[in-house]
C-alpha positions in Angstrom: -0.6 -39.3 193.9 2.8 -37.3 194.7 2.0 -36.8 198.4 1.6 -40.5 198.7 5.1 -41.0 197.2 6.6 -38.3 199.3 5.0 -39.7 202.5 6.1 -43.4 201.8 9.7 -42.1 201.3 9.8 -40.0 204.2 8.7 -42.9 206.2 11.2 -45.3 204.9 8.7 -47.6 203.2 11.1 -48.8 200.3 13.8 -49.9 202.8 11.1 -51.5 205.0 9.7 -53.3 202.1 13.2 -54.4 201.3 13.9 -55.9 204.7 10.4 -57.5 204.6 11.2 -59.2 201.4 14.8 -60.3 202.3 13.6 -61.8 205.6 10.7 -63.7 204.2 12.8 -65.1 201.4 15.4 -66.2 203.8 12.8 -67.8 206.2 11.2 -69.6 203.0 14.7 -70.9 202.2 15.1 -72.1 205.8 11.8 -73.7 206.0 11.8 -75.4 203.0 12.1 -79.3 203.1 10.1 -80.4 200.0 7.0 -81.7 201.7 5.2 -78.5 201.3 3.7 -78.8 204.8 3.9 -76.1 207.8 6.7 -76.5 210.0 5.7 -77.5 213.7 7.8 -74.9 215.5 6.3 -71.4 215.3 9.5 -69.5 216.1 10.7 -69.1 212.4 7.4 -67.5 211.2 7.2 -65.4 214.2 10.9 -64.3 213.8 9.8 -63.3 210.2 6.8 -61.4 211.4 8.7 -59.6 214.1 11.3 -58.6 211.7 8.8 -57.2 209.6 7.1 -55.3 212.3 10.4 -54.0 213.5 11.4 -52.9 210.0 8.0 -51.1 209.3 8.2 -49.6 212.8 11.2 -47.3 212.0 8.7 -45.3 209.7 6.4 -44.5 212.5 8.3 -41.2 212.9 8.9 -38.8 210.3 12.0 -36.8 209.6 10.9 -33.6 211.4 8.5 -34.5 214.4 7.7 -30.6 214.8 6.7 -30.6 211.3 4.5 -33.6 211.8 2.7 -32.0 214.8 2.2 -28.6 213.1 1.1 -29.5 209.8 -2.3 -28.5 208.5 -3.5 -31.9 207.9 -5.3 -34.4 210.2 -2.7 -36.7 211.4 -5.0 -39.1 213.4 -6.4 -41.0 210.5 -3.1 -40.9 208.7 -1.3 -42.5 211.7 -3.8 -45.1 212.1 -3.9 -46.0 208.6 0.0 -46.3 208.8 -0.2 -48.8 211.4 -3.0 -50.8 210.0 -1.3 -50.9 206.5 1.9 -51.7 207.9 0.4 -54.7 209.8 -1.4 -55.7 206.6 1.9 -55.4 204.6 3.8 -57.5 207.2 1.1 -60.2 207.0 0.8 -60.1 203.0 4.4 -60.9 202.2 4.6 -64.3 204.2 1.0 -65.0 202.9 2.1 -64.4 199.3 5.2 -66.7 199.8 2.7 -69.4 201.3 0.6 -69.2 198.2 3.4 -70.0 196.0 4.2 -73.3 197.7 5.9 -73.5 201.2 3.8 -72.6 204.0 5.4 -70.9 206.9 2.4 -70.9 209.2 -1.4 -70.9 209.2 -3.0 -67.7 207.8 -5.0 -67.0 211.1 -1.6 -67.2 212.8 0.2 -64.8 210.4 -2.8 -62.4 210.7 -2.9 -62.4 214.4 0.8 -62.1 215.3 1.4 -59.4 212.5 -1.6 -57.3 213.8 -0.3 -57.6 217.4 3.5 -57.0 216.5 2.3 -53.7 214.8 0.2 -52.6 217.7 3.1 -53.3 219.9 5.4 -51.3 217.6 2.9 -48.4 217.7 2.9 -48.4 221.4 6.7 -48.2 221.2 6.5 -45.2 218.9 4.3 -43.5 221.3 6.3 -44.2 224.3 9.9 -44.4 223.1 9.6 -42.5 219.8 9.7 -43.6 216.1 13.4 -44.5 216.0 13.1 -46.7 219.0 9.5 -48.3 218.1 11.3 -51.6 217.4 12.4 -52.2 221.1 9.1 -53.4 222.3 8.4 -56.0 219.7 12.0 -57.0 220.1 11.7 -57.2 223.9 8.5 -59.4 223.8 9.9 -61.6 221.1 13.1 -62.2 223.1 11.1 -63.1 226.1 8.9 -65.4 224.3 11.8 -67.1 222.8 13.7 -67.5 226.0 11.1 -68.8 228.3 9.2 -72.2 228.1 5.4 -72.1 227.0 3.5 -71.6 230.2 -0.1 -73.3 230.8 -1.8 -70.6 232.8 -3.6 -67.6 231.3 -0.8 -65.0 232.5 1.7 -67.1 230.9 -0.2 -67.4 227.6 -0.6 -63.7 227.5 3.0 -63.3 227.8 3.9 -65.9 225.0 0.9 -65.0 222.9 2.8 -64.7 219.6 3.8 -68.6 219.7 0.5 -69.9 220.6 -1.5 -71.8 218.0 -4.0 -69.9 216.1 -7.6 -70.2 217.7 -6.1 -70.0 221.3 -8.3 -67.3 223.1 -5.4 -65.8 225.1 -3.3 -65.2 222.0 -5.9 -63.9 220.0 -7.4 -61.5 222.8 -3.8 -60.2 223.5 -3.1 -59.6 219.9 -6.7 -57.8 219.5 -5.7 -55.6 222.6 -2.3 -54.6 221.4 -3.5 -53.9 217.9 -6.3 -51.6 219.4 -4.4 -50.0 222.1 -1.4 -49.4 219.9 -3.1 -48.1 216.9 -5.2 -45.7 219.3 -2.2 -44.4 221.1 -0.1 -43.6 218.2 -2.9 -42.1 216.3 -3.7 -39.8 218.9 -0.3 -38.9 220.4 2.0 -39.6 217.5 5.6 -40.7 217.9 7.3 -39.4 221.1 10.0 -36.5 220.6 
């Protein structure tokens, strides 16, 4: 069990968990209106999920990239597990808050967006490096917030994280981002 503790500390998991908890608590406090209903505007839940994905993404690169690349262990399954567990953690905390009372968003919405955002962060780690893995989720979030929701399929793909759950373009975009990001990061690792 010691290697799991060392791995978690080297990947900044305690700091990422603190950011996840604080951002979710802040969003819960802002969304609380006493009715117990989910807010109609998806921007606050998306902001919480993107903040969580960006917080987890800083751990996609280790302290010493040369050590990561030359270690005598198989990194591909560990990297894939890191991305998938990070996405699960990003989804689990808002869902736990939702189970306690005030719902931020539908469960399908939280799962879809957390998976897609972690896949996007994994692409960022593979392309930009672990310390800049947060830039792709941040850029896509900024674009989604600054443009109106379009009606065509290309526009829906561009604003996938704000679409209601069950929208085919949003779901497939998240699936493709998750699969491509996990595969790219698992095989290539973080960029130097």
